[in-house]
Every structure is written in structure tokens, then in C-alpha cells.
C-alpha positions as a Markdown table, in Angstrom:
| # | Residue | x | y | z |
|---|---|---|---|---|
| 1 | Met | -0.1 | 0.0 | 0.0 |
| 2 | Ile | 1.3 | 3.4 | -0.9 |
| 3 | Gly | 1.6 | 5.7 | 1.7 |
| 4 | Lys | 2.1 | 9.9 | 1.4 |
| 5 | Thr | 4.9 | 12.1 | 2.7 |
| 6 | Tyr | 4.6 | 15.8 | 3.0 |
| 7 | Asp | 7.5 | 18.0 | 4.7 |
| 8 | Asn | 9.1 | 14.8 | 5.8 |
| 9 | Val | 6.4 | 14.1 | 8.2 |
| 10 | Ser | 4.9 | 10.7 | 7.7 |
| 11 | Ile | 0.6 | 10.1 | 6.6 |
| 12 | Leu | -1.0 | 7.5 | 7.0 |
| 13 | Pro | -2.5 | 5.4 | 3.4 |
| 14 | Val | -5.7 | 7.2 | 2.6 |
| 15 | Ala | -7.0 | 3.9 | 3.4 |
| 16 | His | -6.5 | 4.3 | 7.1 |
| 17 | Ala | -7.9 | 7.4 | 7.1 |
| 18 | Arg | -11.3 | 6.7 | 7.7 |
| 19 | Gln | -10.3 | 5.4 | 11.0 |
| 20 | Arg | -10.9 | 7.8 | 14.3 |
| 21 | Phe | -7.6 | 9.4 | 14.7 |
| 22 | Gly | -7.9 | 8.9 | 18.6 |
| 23 | Gln | -8.2 | 5.8 | 20.8 |
| 24 | Pro | -9.7 | 5.5 | 24.5 |
| 25 | Ala | -7.0 | 5.7 | 26.9 |
| 26 | Asp | -6.7 | 3.0 | 29.7 |
| 27 | Tyr | -4.8 | 3.3 | 32.7 |
| 28 | Ala | -6.1 | 0.4 | 34.5 |
| 29 | Val | -2.8 | -1.2 | 33.7 |
| 30 | Met | 0.2 | 1.1 | 33.2 |
| 31 | Ser | 2.3 | -0.8 | 31.2 |
| 32 | Arg | 5.8 | -0.3 | 29.7 |
| 33 | Ile | 6.2 | 0.1 | 25.6 |
| 34 | Gln | 7.5 | -3.2 | 23.8 |
| 35 | Pro | 9.9 | -3.5 | 21.6 |
| 36 | Leu | 9.0 | -2.6 | 18.3 |
| 37 | Pro | 7.7 | -5.3 | 16.7 |
| 38 | Arg | 9.2 | -6.8 | 12.9 |
| 39 | His | 6.1 | -6.2 | 10.9 |
| 40 | Ala | 5.9 | -2.4 | 12.1 |
| 41 | Pro | 8.5 | -0.2 | 10.5 |
| 42 | Pro | 9.7 | 2.8 | 12.8 |
| 43 | Val | 8.8 | 6.7 | 11.9 |
| 44 | Pro | 10.7 | 9.7 | 12.3 |
| 45 | Asn | 10.8 | 11.0 | 15.6 |
| 46 | Ile | 8.5 | 14.6 | 15.2 |
| 47 | Ser | 10.8 | 16.3 | 17.3 |
| 48 | Ala | 14.0 | 15.9 | 14.7 |
| 49 | Leu | 11.5 | 17.2 | 11.8 |
| 50 | Cys | 10.9 | 20.0 | 14.2 |
| 51 | Ile | 14.3 | 21.5 | 15.1 |
| 52 | Asp | 17.3 | 19.1 | 13.9 |
| 53 | Arg | 16.5 | 19.0 | 9.9 |
| 54 | His | 17.0 | 22.9 | 10.1 |
| 55 | Leu | 19.9 | 23.3 | 12.0 |
| 56 | Gly | 22.3 | 23.1 | 8.7 |
| 57 | Asp | 20.7 | 25.7 | 6.7 |
| 58 | His | 18.4 | 27.5 | 8.9 |
| 59 | Gly | 20.0 | 27.0 | 12.2 |
| 60 | Asp | 19.8 | 30.8 | 13.3 |
| 61 | Arg | 16.1 | 31.3 | 12.2 |
| 62 | Ile | 14.1 | 32.6 | 15.1 |
| 63 | Ala | 11.8 | 29.5 | 15.9 |
| 64 | Ile | 9.7 | 31.4 | 18.9 |
| 65 | Ser | 9.6 | 34.7 | 19.3 |
| 66 | Trp | 8.0 | 35.7 | 23.1 |
| 67 | Asp | 6.8 | 38.6 | 24.6 |
| 68 | Gly | 7.9 | 38.0 | 28.1 |
| 69 | Ala | 5.6 | 38.7 | 31.0 |
| 70 | Gly | 5.8 | 39.5 | 34.6 |
| 71 | Ala | 9.6 | 38.8 | 35.4 |
| 72 | Arg | 10.5 | 37.2 | 32.4 |
| 73 | Pro | 12.0 | 38.7 | 29.7 |
| 74 | Asp | 12.0 | 38.7 | 26.0 |
| 75 | Arg | 13.1 | 36.0 | 24.3 |
| 76 | Arg | 14.2 | 35.0 | 20.7 |
| 77 | Val | 14.8 | 31.9 | 20.3 |
| 78 | Ser | 16.9 | 30.3 | 17.3 |
| 79 | Tyr | 16.3 | 26.6 | 16.0 |
| 80 | Arg | 19.9 | 26.0 | 17.2 |
| 81 | Thr | 18.8 | 27.4 | 20.7 |
| 82 | Leu | 15.3 | 25.5 | 20.7 |
| 83 | His | 17.3 | 22.6 | 20.2 |
| 84 | Glu | 19.5 | 22.9 | 23.0 |
| 85 | Glu | 17.1 | 23.7 | 25.3 |
| 86 | Val | 14.8 | 20.7 | 24.1 |
| 87 | Cys | 17.9 | 18.2 | 24.2 |
| 88 | Arg | 18.6 | 19.7 | 28.2 |
| 89 | Leu | 15.3 | 19.0 | 29.4 |
| 90 | Ala | 14.9 | 15.9 | 27.9 |
| 91 | Asn | 18.1 | 14.4 | 29.3 |
| 92 | Ala | 16.5 | 16.1 | 32.7 |
| 93 | Leu | 13.3 | 14.1 | 32.3 |
| 94 | Thr | 15.0 | 10.8 | 31.7 |
| 95 | Asp | 17.7 | 11.6 | 34.5 |
| 96 | Gln | 14.4 | 11.7 | 37.0 |
| 97 | Gly | 13.0 | 8.6 | 35.6 |
| 98 | Val | 10.6 | 9.6 | 33.1 |
| 99 | Gln | 10.8 | 7.1 | 30.8 |
| 100 | Arg | 9.4 | 6.5 | 27.1 |
| 101 | Gly | 5.3 | 6.0 | 27.5 |
| 102 | Asp | 5.4 | 7.5 | 30.9 |
| 103 | Arg | 2.6 | 11.1 | 31.2 |
| 104 | Val | 3.9 | 14.4 | 31.2 |
| 105 | Ala | 1.5 | 17.0 | 32.6 |
| 106 | Ile | 2.5 | 20.5 | 31.1 |
| 107 | His | 0.3 | 22.7 | 33.1 |
| 108 | Leu | 1.5 | 26.0 | 31.8 |
| 109 | Pro | 0.1 | 29.1 | 29.4 |
| 110 | Leu | 1.8 | 29.2 | 25.7 |
| 111 | Met | 5.3 | 30.0 | 26.2 |
| 112 | Val | 8.9 | 29.4 | 25.5 |
| 113 | Glu | 8.7 | 26.7 | 27.9 |
| 114 | Ser | 5.5 | 24.9 | 27.1 |
| 115 | Ile | 7.1 | 24.4 | 23.4 |
| 116 | Val | 10.4 | 22.9 | 24.4 |
| 117 | Ala | 8.4 | 20.7 | 27.3 |
| 118 | Val | 6.1 | 19.8 | 24.2 |
| 119 | Leu | 8.5 | 18.5 | 22.0 |
| 120 | Ala | 11.3 | 16.9 | 24.6 |
| 121 | Cys | 8.5 | 14.7 | 25.7 |
| 122 | Ile | 8.2 | 13.8 | 21.9 |
| 123 | Arg | 11.6 | 13.3 | 21.8 |
| 124 | Ile | 12.3 | 10.5 | 24.6 |
| 125 | Gly | 9.1 | 8.8 | 23.8 |
| 126 | Ala | 6.9 | 10.1 | 26.3 |
| 127 | Val | 3.4 | 11.1 | 26.2 |
| 128 | His | 2.7 | 14.8 | 26.7 |
| 129 | Val | -0.9 | 16.1 | 27.9 |
| 130 | Val | -2.1 | 19.8 | 28.6 |
| 131 | Pro | -4.6 | 19.7 | 30.9 |
| 132 | Gly | -5.2 | 23.8 | 30.9 |
| 133 | Glu | -4.0 | 26.2 | 33.4 |
| 134 | Asp | -7.2 | 27.7 | 34.1 |
| 135 | Leu | -8.7 | 24.7 | 35.6 |
| 136 | Asp | -9.6 | 24.7 | 39.4 |
| 137 | Ala | -7.6 | 22.1 | 41.5 |
| 138 | Pro | -11.0 | 19.4 | 41.8 |
| 139 | Ser | -11.0 | 19.4 | 37.9 |
| 140 | Leu | -6.8 | 19.2 | 37.6 |
| 141 | Ala | -6.3 | 16.8 | 40.1 |
| 142 | Glu | -8.9 | 14.2 | 38.4 |
| 143 | Arg | -7.2 | 14.9 | 34.9 |
| 144 | Leu | -3.7 | 14.1 | 36.6 |
| 145 | Ala | -5.0 | 10.8 | 38.5 |
| 146 | Glu | -6.9 | 9.6 | 35.5 |
| 147 | Cys | -3.7 | 9.8 | 32.8 |
| 148 | Gly | -1.1 | 8.4 | 35.2 |
| 149 | Ala | 1.2 | 11.6 | 35.0 |
| 150 | Val | 4.5 | 11.2 | 36.7 |
| 151 | Ala | 5.4 | 14.6 | 36.0 |
| 152 | Val | 4.5 | 18.3 | 35.5 |
| 153 | Leu | 6.1 | 21.1 | 34.4 |
| 154 | Thr | 4.0 | 24.5 | 36.2 |
| 155 | Gly | 4.8 | 27.7 | 37.0 |
| 156 | His | 4.3 | 30.2 | 40.2 |
| 157 | Asp | 3.6 | 33.6 | 38.4 |
| 158 | Ala | -0.1 | 34.6 | 39.3 |
| 159 | Gly | -0.3 | 36.9 | 36.1 |
| 160 | Asp | -2.0 | 40.3 | 35.8 |
| 161 | Val | -4.5 | 39.7 | 38.8 |
| 162 | Ala | -3.9 | 40.1 | 41.6 |
| 163 | Asp | -6.3 | 37.3 | 43.6 |
| 164 | His | -5.4 | 34.6 | 40.7 |
| 165 | Ala | -3.8 | 31.5 | 42.3 |
| 166 | Ser | -0.2 | 30.9 | 40.5 |
| 167 | Pro | -0.7 | 27.3 | 38.8 |
| 168 | Lys | 2.3 | 26.0 | 41.4 |
| 169 | Ala | -0.4 | 26.8 | 44.2 |
| 170 | Val | -3.5 | 25.1 | 42.1 |
| 171 | Leu | -1.1 | 22.3 | 41.8 |
| 172 | Asp | -0.3 | 21.8 | 45.4 |
| 173 | Arg | -4.0 | 21.6 | 45.9 |
| 174 | Ala | -4.6 | 19.1 | 43.4 |
| 175 | Leu | -2.1 | 16.9 | 44.3 |
| 176 | Ala | -3.3 | 16.9 | 47.9 |
| 177 | Ile | -6.4 | 16.1 | 46.7 |
| 178 | Ile | -5.0 | 13.0 | 44.4 |
| 179 | Gly | -3.8 | 11.8 | 47.3 |
| 180 | Ser | -2.8 | 7.9 | 47.5 |
| 181 | Arg | -3.7 | 7.9 | 43.6 |
| 182 | Cys | -0.8 | 10.1 | 42.7 |
| 183 | Arg | 1.8 | 9.0 | 40.7 |
| 184 | Met | 3.8 | 12.4 | 40.3 |
| 185 | Gln | 7.6 | 12.2 | 40.9 |
| 186 | Leu | 9.0 | 15.3 | 39.4 |
| 187 | Val | 7.7 | 18.7 | 39.6 |
| 188 | Leu | 9.5 | 21.5 | 37.9 |
| 189 | Val | 8.4 | 24.7 | 38.6 |
| 190 | Val | 9.4 | 27.3 | 35.4 |
| 191 | Gly | 9.9 | 31.2 | 37.0 |
| 192 | Pro | 12.2 | 33.2 | 38.2 |
| 193 | Gly | 14.6 | 32.2 | 41.2 |
| 194 | Gly | 14.7 | 33.1 | 44.6 |
| 195 | Glu | 11.5 | 33.8 | 45.1 |
| 196 | Asp | 9.5 | 31.9 | 48.0 |
| 197 | Val | 7.9 | 29.5 | 46.2 |
| 198 | Pro | 6.8 | 26.3 | 48.5 |
| 199 | Met | 8.4 | 23.2 | 47.0 |
| 200 | Lys | 8.6 | 19.7 | 48.3 |
| 201 | Pro | 12.0 | 18.4 | 48.7 |
| 202 | Gly | 12.8 | 15.4 | 46.1 |
| 203 | Arg | 10.0 | 15.7 | 44.0 |
| 204 | Asp | 9.9 | 19.9 | 43.1 |
| 205 | His | 12.3 | 21.6 | 41.1 |
| 206 | Asn | 13.4 | 25.2 | 39.6 |
| 207 | Tyr | 12.8 | 24.6 | 36.1 |
| 208 | Asp | 16.3 | 26.4 | 34.7 |
| 209 | Ala | 18.4 | 25.5 | 37.9 |
| 210 | Met | 17.8 | 21.8 | 36.7 |
| 211 | Val | 17.7 | 21.9 | 33.3 |
| 212 | Asp | 20.5 | 24.4 | 32.9 |
| 213 | Trp | 22.8 | 21.3 | 34.4 |
| 214 | Tyr | 22.2 | 19.1 | 31.2 |
| 215 | Glu | 24.2 | 18.1 | 27.9 |
| 216 | Pro | 22.2 | 20.1 | 24.7 |
| 217 | Asp | 22.7 | 16.9 | 23.3 |
| 218 | Phe | 19.7 | 13.8 | 23.0 |
| 219 | Thr | 19.3 | 11.4 | 20.4 |
| 220 | Pro | 15.9 | 11.4 | 19.9 |
| 221 | Val | 14.1 | 7.7 | 20.3 |
| 222 | Val | 12.5 | 5.4 | 17.3 |
| 223 | Met | 8.9 | 5.2 | 17.1 |
| 224 | Ser | 6.6 | 2.5 | 16.1 |
| 225 | Pro | 3.3 | 4.6 | 14.5 |
| 226 | Asp | 1.5 | 2.7 | 17.2 |
| 227 | Asp | 3.4 | 3.9 | 20.0 |
| 228 | Pro | 1.4 | 6.5 | 22.3 |
| 229 | Leu | 2.6 | 10.2 | 22.0 |
| 230 | Phe | -0.4 | 12.8 | 22.9 |
| 231 | Leu | -3.3 | 12.4 | 25.3 |
| 232 | Leu | -6.0 | 15.0 | 24.6 |
| 233 | His | -9.0 | 15.7 | 27.0 |
| 234 | Pro | -12.6 | 16.8 | 25.4 |
| 235 | Pro | -12.5 | 20.4 | 25.8 |
| 236 | Gly | -15.0 | 22.1 | 28.2 |
| 237 | Arg | -15.2 | 19.4 | 30.3 |
| 238 | Ser | -14.1 | 18.9 | 33.9 |
| 239 | Gly | -14.4 | 16.2 | 36.1 |
| 240 | Arg | -14.6 | 12.1 | 35.4 |
| 241 | Thr | -13.7 | 12.5 | 31.7 |
| 242 | Arg | -11.5 | 10.2 | 29.8 |
| 243 | Gly | -8.9 | 11.4 | 27.2 |
| 244 | Val | -8.1 | 10.2 | 23.9 |
| 245 | Thr | -4.6 | 8.6 | 23.3 |
| 246 | Tyr | -3.1 | 9.7 | 20.0 |
| 247 | Thr | -0.4 | 7.3 | 18.2 |
| 248 | Ala | 2.9 | 8.6 | 17.1 |
| 249 | Gly | 1.4 | 8.0 | 13.3 |
| 250 | Arg | -2.1 | 9.6 | 14.1 |
| 251 | Tyr | -0.1 | 12.5 | 15.3 |
| 252 | Ser | 2.1 | 13.0 | 12.5 |
| 253 | Arg | -1.0 | 12.9 | 10.5 |
| 254 | Leu | -3.1 | 15.3 | 12.6 |
| 255 | Thr | -0.1 | 17.8 | 12.5 |
| 256 | Thr | 0.0 | 18.0 | 8.9 |
| 257 | Tyr | -3.8 | 17.8 | 8.6 |
| 258 | Ala | -3.8 | 20.9 | 10.9 |
| 259 | Met | -1.5 | 22.9 | 8.6 |
| 260 | Asp | -3.2 | 21.9 | 5.6 |
| 261 | Met | -6.6 | 23.3 | 6.8 |
| 262 | Leu | -5.6 | 26.4 | 8.3 |
| 263 | Ala | -2.5 | 27.4 | 5.9 |
| 264 | Pro | -3.3 | 25.5 | 2.7 |
| 265 | Arg | -1.0 | 28.2 | 0.5 |
| 266 | Gly | 1.7 | 27.3 | 3.2 |
| 267 | Asn | 2.5 | 31.1 | 4.5 |
| 268 | Val | -0.7 | 32.6 | 5.7 |
| 269 | Glu | -0.9 | 34.0 | 9.3 |
| 270 | Ile | -2.8 | 32.4 | 12.1 |
| 271 | Pro | -4.6 | 34.4 | 14.3 |
| 272 | Gly | -3.0 | 34.7 | 17.8 |
| 273 | Ser | -6.4 | 34.0 | 19.4 |
| 274 | Leu | -6.8 | 30.6 | 17.2 |
| 275 | Leu | -3.4 | 29.3 | 18.6 |
| 276 | Asp | -4.5 | 30.4 | 22.3 |
| 277 | Met | -7.6 | 28.9 | 21.8 |
| 278 | Ala | -6.1 | 25.3 | 20.9 |
| 279 | Trp | -3.1 | 25.7 | 23.4 |
| 280 | Asn | -5.9 | 26.0 | 26.4 |
| 281 | Ala | -8.0 | 23.1 | 24.9 |
| 282 | Gly | -4.9 | 20.8 | 25.2 |
| 283 | Gln | -4.2 | 20.9 | 21.4 |
| 284 | Thr | 0.1 | 20.9 | 20.2 |
| 285 | Ser | -0.4 | 19.9 | 16.6 |
| 286 | Leu | -0.2 | 23.1 | 15.3 |
| 287 | Leu | 2.4 | 24.5 | 17.2 |
| 288 | Val | 4.5 | 21.4 | 15.8 |
| 289 | Ser | 3.3 | 21.7 | 12.6 |
| 290 | Met | 4.7 | 25.4 | 12.1 |
| 291 | Leu | 7.9 | 24.3 | 13.6 |
| 292 | Ala | 8.2 | 21.1 | 11.3 |
| 293 | Lys | 7.8 | 24.0 | 8.0 |
| 294 | Gly | 10.8 | 26.0 | 9.9 |
| 295 | Gly | 8.3 | 28.8 | 10.6 |
| 296 | Thr | 8.1 | 31.3 | 13.3 |
| 297 | Ile | 5.8 | 31.1 | 16.4 |
| 298 | Thr | 5.1 | 34.8 | 17.6 |
| 299 | Ile | 3.9 | 34.9 | 21.1 |
| 300 | Pro | 3.0 | 38.6 | 22.0 |
| 301 | Ala | 1.9 | 39.5 | 25.3 |
| 302 | Gly | -1.9 | 40.0 | 24.2 |
| 303 | Gly | -2.0 | 36.0 | 22.8 |
| 304 | Ala | 0.1 | 34.5 | 19.7 |
| 305 | Arg | 0.2 | 33.9 | 16.1 |
| 306 | Leu | 2.3 | 32.2 | 13.5 |
| 307 | Glu | 3.8 | 33.6 | 10.9 |
| 308 | Gly | 4.5 | 31.3 | 7.6 |
| 309 | Cys | 8.8 | 30.5 | 6.9 |
């Protein structure tokens, strides 16, 4: 059967396109990923398609342009720098015990570290999930317990609203609610160091202090099309809702379809409100597809937009 390739991102043949993208996640048994069967050929690691293949000719091109918020300054991240940051986080996660097939929650607004986390999870074969920064503690607790997350990235900036609790405070309450069901082993807190943030010894670490210590190189793992890679919860629902698991093959197809649908001619600017809406709904495919094209993700203070390459 003949398959199709678009921008080096594998797409399943047309005969399989009528199948459902997602499949219900089953967390009753948290089994490890088995070695690749002989009949399942490997697929390119999507993180390598997003960053590694741009290093030769476009390493200095801006991948992410972010207008800082609070105490964090503006940043212009090239593809070369993005590669280094992704590899450092990938090394940090694996060194702290996160393994292939483990669930990693990204409890952050859309920012540089959020995109780095998505690519680092893909690079090591972990399943990333964006539970939503605006969830209250009980809803966040249910989602973290349901997906069995072993690591989470969160922040401690309260933002511009004085009475708005920081994501770290909400996460702490959520983990307390989970109690004995909690599988969380690692919490990386994104934010300026030196602030008085409650940290649980052995579990909670400042993101910059830990990740900067690791080597800026990590070989992406070989993936099978059937390996789980992304977990999406139905938007607008909280409480006891099951997530939908996307395999590596289906996520590759999803990223290509997302960009083809929103920018069929390749370089149409995508409104920032649309990207924010996708991220808040837990979707990461649009970000990944833009990086695979070698474009620039621009995140201004009031939103985000994508610029074609």
C-alpha cells in the first residue's frame, strides 16, 4: 500500500484515513512500551523533524519569538537554541526517571518552556498532555489522576490578576486531593529563581536550576506508528472524563492536517486567538506543524500568532 509524505512527516495511507484519530486511553494497567515488532517499521521522531533537520541551513532562524511577562524577559529563540533547550529538558526528564510511554503534564500558559516541553516529551517517547492552566484544583486533580502523570511542568507567576492563584499553588492543592492515587515523581517549576515558592523536597525543582545543568544533546528515540505520544481531554469538560490517546502515526497525520486546513498555501498568518484557543483546549499539533515547516511562532504579550517560513 502506498503512503504519502508531506514535509518529511509521514501520513497514513488513504485507506486508513477513515479510522478514528484517537483511541480511548486505558490506565488500569500502566504497562511499558514493548520493543518494536518486526512488522511495524519505525517512523521519524517528530521532534527531529521540527528542529534537527533545520540546523544545517536554518539553525539561526528564529523559531519562537516571545514577549516576556512579569519578571521573565523577552526572548528570541533560534532553531539552534531550541534544539539545545529541548535536549537539556529531555536529558533532565530521563535522568529523573521519566521513561518512554510515561505521561507528562504541561500545566503552563503558552510560552517558550511550553513548546520546549512538548518537543522534549516527543523526543524521549513520553506522552504529553496539556490539562489546562485555568482548571480549578479538583478538576486538575481528576485529570492528573486519570492520565497517571508522573511528571508535570508548572509555573508560580500569578499573572496580572491580583487574586488569581499561581499554577503551582493550584497544582499543590490538586496533588493533595489525589492523595494515594498520585503517581507524580517530578514537578518542574518555571519562573524566576529566588522567590519564596513552597517546594516539596525531592519532588519539586526550579526549572532553570535543574535543566541548565544537563547536556544540550539527546538522540531522539525510535518510534513505532503505534506508540502513544499525545493525550487530549475533551475541551470544555472537567471532572471524570477520559482522555483520547493519539499514537505517533496518528499525531503525525494530525499535525499535517492542522496546517493544511488552516494555511493551505503554506504562509498564511494564523490569528493569535486561534493558537491560544488550541493551546487552552489542550491541542499542540498546530505548534508542532509550524516548526516542522521551519516557520516562526510569535507569542506577543496579548496572544500568539504563527508566521510562515
